[in-house]
VONUVEX-289559 format. One line per 2 residues: number of its first residue (from 1); their letters; for each residue x, y, z of N, C-alpha, C. Coordinates in nm, 4 decimals. Example, Ala and Ser with C-alpha at 12.3 -4.5 7.8 and 13.67 -1.06 7.14 Angstrom:
1	AS	1.3190,-0.5690,0.7800,1.2300,-0.4500,0.7800,1.3200,-0.3300,0.7800 ~ 1.2850,-0.2250,0.7080,1.3670,-0.1060,0.7140,1.2900,0.0030,0.7870
% end
This chain:
1	MK	-0.6359,3.8159,16.9942,-0.5958,3.8563,16.8618,-0.6816,3.9757,16.8208 ~ -0.6166,4.0702,16.7572,-0.6858,4.1905,16.7123,-0.6462,4.2156,16.5671
3	II	-0.7449,4.2327,16.4807,-0.7181,4.2659,16.3406,-0.6837,4.4142,16.3348 ~ -0.5680,4.4444,16.2780,-0.5206,4.5824,16.2723,-0.5518,4.6467,16.1379
5	AK	-0.5277,4.5733,16.0296,-0.5477,4.6307,15.8969,-0.5702,4.5192,15.7961 ~ -0.6204,4.5601,15.6787,-0.6372,4.4680,15.5673,-0.5305,4.5029,15.4648
7	SG	-0.4609,4.3993,15.4128,-0.3532,4.4281,15.3189,-0.3760,4.3613,15.1836 ~ -0.4941,4.3184,15.1596,-0.5285,4.2552,15.0328,-0.6684,4.1977,15.0434
9	PN	-0.7169,4.1369,14.9349,-0.8541,4.0857,14.9375,-0.8778,3.9836,15.0503 ~ -0.7806,3.8983,15.0756,-0.7956,3.7973,15.1804,-0.6784,3.7974,15.2776
11	LF	-0.6093,3.9102,15.2906,-0.4935,3.9210,15.3781,-0.5183,4.0260,15.4854 ~ -0.4761,3.9947,15.6084,-0.4966,4.0860,15.7196,-0.3694,4.0972,15.8018
13	LA	-0.3525,4.2098,15.8663,-0.2478,4.2279,15.9664,-0.3157,4.2151,16.1023 ~ -0.2538,4.1375,16.1907,-0.3169,4.1124,16.3198,-0.2158,4.1296,16.4326
15	QL	-0.2670,4.1635,16.5488,-0.1871,4.1741,16.6695,-0.2186,4.0514,16.7543 ~ -0.1141,3.9707,16.7824,-0.1325,3.8482,16.8597,-0.0315,3.8420,16.9730
17	TT	-0.0708,3.7791,17.0810,0.0238,3.7543,17.1894,0.1052,3.6295,17.1548 ~ 0.2142,3.6105,17.2263,0.2967,3.4913,17.2060,0.2140,3.3657,17.2294
19	KE	0.1307,3.3669,17.3322,0.0468,3.2512,17.3628,-0.0518,3.2238,17.2492 ~ -0.1110,3.3277,17.1913,-0.2050,3.3102,17.0807,-0.1342,3.2517,16.9574
21	ID	-0.0134,3.2975,16.9321,0.0637,3.2432,16.8195,0.0912,3.0952,16.8433 ~ 0.1317,3.0598,16.9643,0.1594,2.9200,16.9969,0.0349,2.8335,16.9789
23	LL	-0.0788,2.8826,17.0273,-0.2026,2.8050,17.0160,-0.2434,2.7883,16.8706 ~ -0.2306,2.8921,16.7915,-0.2643,2.8808,16.6494,-0.1696,2.7870,16.5759
25	AG	-0.0430,2.7911,16.6112,0.0565,2.7073,16.5442,0.0512,2.5630,16.5931 ~ -0.0034,2.5414,16.7102,-0.0067,2.4076,16.7665,0.1267,2.3655,16.8257
27	KQ	0.2154,2.4610,16.8436,0.3470,2.4338,16.9031,0.4070,2.5657,16.9497 ~ 0.5187,2.5574,17.0202,0.5867,2.6774,17.0678,0.6679,2.7374,16.9524
29	VG	0.6473,2.8658,16.9303,0.7147,2.9363,16.8209,0.8137,3.0352,16.8804 ~ 0.9275,3.0495,16.8182,1.0258,3.1478,16.8619,1.1363,3.0883,16.9465
31	EG	1.2318,3.1738,16.9800,1.3478,3.1325,17.0565,1.3426,3.1940,17.1950 ~ 1.3748,3.1126,17.2954,1.3731,3.1601,17.4332,1.4782,3.2662,17.4576
33	VG	1.4429,3.3645,17.5388,1.5358,3.4726,17.5715,1.5781,3.4633,17.7171 ~ 1.4843,3.4344,17.8072,1.5129,3.4421,17.9498,1.5400,3.3103,18.0176
35	GY	1.5673,3.2050,17.9465,1.5937,3.0756,18.0092,1.4678,2.9926,18.0197 ~ 1.4835,2.8755,18.0801,1.3761,2.7763,18.0848,1.2514,2.8256,18.1585
37	YR	1.2687,2.8927,18.2721,1.1551,2.9314,18.3539,1.0909,3.0625,18.3094 ~ 1.1495,3.1299,18.2148,1.0902,3.2534,18.1629,1.0467,3.2292,18.0198
39	NE	0.9642,3.1280,18.0032,0.9234,3.0801,17.8724,0.8425,3.1823,17.7931 ~ 0.7739,3.2703,17.8648,0.6916,3.3700,17.7944,0.7778,3.4755,17.7244
41	DR	0.9015,3.4896,17.7669,0.9920,3.5864,17.7051,1.0639,3.5204,17.5878 ~ 0.9975,3.5171,17.4750,1.0568,3.4570,17.3557,1.0617,3.5597,17.2451
43	EI	1.1588,3.5419,17.1605,1.1720,3.6314,17.0459,1.1180,3.5595,16.9231 ~ 1.0187,3.6203,16.8603,0.9663,3.5691,16.7344,1.0083,3.6701,16.6284
45	RF	1.0947,3.6267,16.5408,1.1541,3.7171,16.4418,1.0541,3.7551,16.3330 ~ 1.0719,3.8760,16.2775,0.9895,3.9202,16.1652,1.0096,3.8246,16.0487
47	GT	0.9029,3.7930,15.9809,0.9115,3.7021,15.8675,0.8933,3.5567,15.9053 ~ 0.8768,3.5295,16.0356,0.8527,3.3917,16.0782,0.7211,3.3450,16.0187
49	TV	0.7238,3.2279,15.9560,0.6038,3.1713,15.8946,0.5514,3.0599,15.9830 ~ 0.4218,3.0614,16.0075,0.3570,2.9599,16.0893,0.2486,2.8950,16.0039
51	NI	0.2542,2.7636,15.9899,0.1565,2.6912,15.9097,0.0336,2.6600,15.9950 ~ -0.0549,2.7579,16.0073,-0.1742,2.7427,16.0907,-0.2686,2.6402,16.0297
53	VG	-0.2836,2.6415,15.8977,-0.3724,2.5461,15.8317,-0.3253,2.4038,15.8613 ~ -0.1950,2.3792,15.8526,-0.1405,2.2476,15.8831,-0.1692,2.2049,16.0255
55	AF	-0.1610,2.2986,16.1181,-0.1888,2.2676,16.2586,-0.3338,2.2242,16.2760 ~ -0.4265,2.2947,16.2123,-0.5668,2.2594,16.2262,-0.6016,2.1314,16.1505
57	VQ	-0.5346,2.1051,16.0396,-0.5539,1.9777,15.9691,-0.5107,1.8633,16.0600 ~ -0.3995,1.8811,16.1309,-0.3522,1.7773,16.2235,-0.4521,1.7567,16.3365
59	IH	-0.5087,1.8648,16.3882,-0.6103,1.8525,16.4937,-0.7297,1.7736,16.4411 ~ -0.7724,1.8017,16.3176,-0.8848,1.7296,16.2572,-0.8510,1.5809,16.2436
61	RN	-0.7294,1.5503,16.1979,-0.6867,1.4095,16.1842,-0.6872,1.3397,16.3197 ~ -0.6373,1.4076,16.4216,-0.6347,1.3483,16.5554,-0.7752,1.3177,16.6052
63	NQ	-0.8690,1.4087,16.5805,-1.0077,1.3858,16.6210,-1.0671,1.2670,16.5465 ~ -1.0354,1.2552,16.4184,-1.0854,1.1435,16.3388,-1.0279,1.0119,16.3919
65	RK	-0.8994,1.0097,16.4203,-0.8360,0.8895,16.4756,-0.8966,0.8535,16.6114 ~ -0.9265,0.9548,16.6904,-0.9861,0.9296,16.8211,-1.1220,0.8610,16.8051
67	RE	-1.2029,0.9078,16.7089,-1.3329,0.8449,16.6841,-1.3149,0.7000,16.6387 ~ -1.2147,0.6740,16.5537,-1.1889,0.5379,16.5068,-1.1464,0.4472,16.6220
69	VE	-1.0624,0.4979,16.7103,-1.0179,0.4190,16.8256,-1.1357,0.3904,16.9188 ~ -1.2230,0.4886,16.9401,-1.3398,0.4682,17.0259,-1.4336,0.3641,16.9658
71	SL	-1.4494,0.3660,16.8336,-1.5329,0.2661,16.7659,-1.4718,0.1272,16.7811 ~ -1.3418,0.1162,16.7628,-1.2727,-0.0115,16.7796,-1.2848,-0.0613,16.9227
73	RA	-1.2722,0.0300,17.0184,-1.2854,-0.0062,17.1596,-1.4244,-0.0645,17.1872 ~ -1.5292,-0.0017,17.1327,-1.6656,-0.0505,17.1530,-1.6833,-0.1890,17.0910
75	TL	-1.6253,-0.2115,16.9730,-1.6332,-0.3420,16.9078,-1.5640,-0.4488,16.9918 ~ -1.4452,-0.4164,17.0416,-1.3716,-0.5127,17.1242,-1.4457,-0.5438,17.2543
77	KA	-1.5097,-0.4427,17.3142,-1.5885,-0.4675,17.4353,-1.7030,-0.5629,17.4063 ~ -1.7691,-0.5446,17.2907,-1.8801,-0.6328,17.2528,-1.8301,-0.7754,17.2329
79	IL	-1.7136,-0.7911,17.1731,-1.6554,-0.9244,17.1535,-1.6258,-0.9892,17.2894 ~ -1.5682,-0.9122,17.3824,-1.5380,-0.9667,17.5154,-1.6649,-1.0098,17.5895
81	VG	-1.7700,-0.9303,17.5779,-1.8967,-0.9661,17.6424,-1.9486,-1.0961,17.5815 ~ -1.9390,-1.1086,17.4483,-1.9820,-1.2310,17.3819,-1.9023,-1.3511,17.4294
83	LD	-1.7725,-1.3355,17.4450,-1.6888,-1.4450,17.4943,-1.7243,-1.4816,17.6376 ~ -1.7550,-1.3831,17.7196,-1.7942,-1.4100,17.8580,-1.9249,-1.4891,17.8625
85	MI	-2.0150,-1.4643,17.7677,-2.1420,-1.5372,17.7646,-2.1217,-1.6806,17.7157 ~ -2.0246,-1.7021,17.6290,-2.0002,-1.8352,17.5727,-1.9233,-1.9234,17.6701
87	EP	-1.8363,-1.8649,17.7474,-1.7471,-1.9418,17.8351,-1.8199,-2.0446,17.9219 ~ -1.9328,-2.0120,17.9883,-2.0005,-2.1137,18.0701,-2.0527,-2.2311,17.9877
89	LI	-2.0773,-2.2126,17.8605,-2.1305,-2.3185,17.7761,-2.0226,-2.4160,17.7304 ~ -1.8994,-2.3748,17.7392,-1.7893,-2.4602,17.6971,-1.7464,-2.5446,17.8167
91	EE	-1.7551,-2.6754,17.7982,-1.7169,-2.7649,17.9066,-1.5840,-2.8288,17.8728 ~ -1.5084,-2.8535,17.9768,-1.3843,-2.9255,17.9565,-1.4187,-3.0718,17.9333
93	PK	-1.3430,-3.1382,17.8475,-1.3728,-3.2797,17.8243,-1.3545,-3.3596,17.9531 ~ -1.4483,-3.4498,17.9739,-1.4409,-3.5324,18.0944,-1.3636,-3.6591,18.0599
95	VE	-1.2706,-3.6914,18.1421,-1.1912,-3.8121,18.1231,-1.2592,-3.9247,18.1988 ~ -1.2929,-4.0292,18.1243,-1.3584,-4.1428,18.1887,-1.2514,-4.2290,18.2541
97	ET	-1.2770,-4.2618,18.3730,-1.1811,-4.3449,18.4449,-1.2059,-4.4896,18.4098 ~ -1.1017,-4.5593,18.3778,-1.1101,-4.7021,18.3503,-1.0461,-4.7784,18.4641
99	EP	-1.1025,-4.8934,18.4907,-1.0472,-4.9740,18.5992,-0.9254,-5.0501,18.5471 ~ -0.8248,-5.0577,18.6281,-0.7046,-5.1306,18.5850,-0.7352,-5.2769,18.5583
101	AA	-0.6695,-5.3302,18.4560,-0.6895,-5.4702,18.4197,-0.6271,-5.5590,18.5259 ~ -0.6994,-5.6602,18.5605,-0.6500,-5.7485,18.6660,-0.5731,-5.8653,18.6134
% end
């Protein structure tokens, strides 16, 4: 990406490749021109809006969810280890054999 010009206090004009646009958007942008195997040849029309902030918010949410899943995984592993330690202490009830009445 190359910044070409400034068009306002917080606005810039930039030169980006198709791949850079896709990475910033978090998805493939534009319409294919050359068929399935010529994916790099896509037309991105003037005025196309890409919600880059939304893409990065989603990445942040995914990272947060990943941390939560890893924490849950660690908790479940600790529970399983605890159950493995308890299992030898649990005995099956012993059935006392009685002699048949004569």
